[in-house]
Phi, psi and omega in degrees: 000127177269134176245124178259124175260122176260129177254097186245154177249147176276169184305322183293320176296316177296319179298319175295321184279324187237106186239323186238142173256132175239119187234123171278105186288349178274325185249343181088001177293130182217156175225151173247126185241158189268338187213162179290331173296322173296323179298312180298318180294311181299315179303318177293313183289311184273322186241005176059037180250126180250109175226133177290152178301319177300316181296319180299309185302307183294318179297318184280353169288324183270318182250164180276342186195165170237133175237118188222117174049053179063017178246118176265128173247131185210136169288126184276357180248010188296332180265003179245151182256118178249125183264000000 
């Protein structure tokens, strides 16, 4: 008898773990990151773009995205209401 064990996350867990999309619009390479700090760090290390984590956090509360030097930063939950 085969037993399939599914390890699933509920939407709150997914929301905590996957928050920001980072997309290189020139190459199509993308990453999903869990925090504004990790976005800031990745931008600096990989693309030599310096944006503070607080700027990213505050800007994405007001605007739907940040586009800097062909790198798109977007909250993947901005159009969903999470309680």
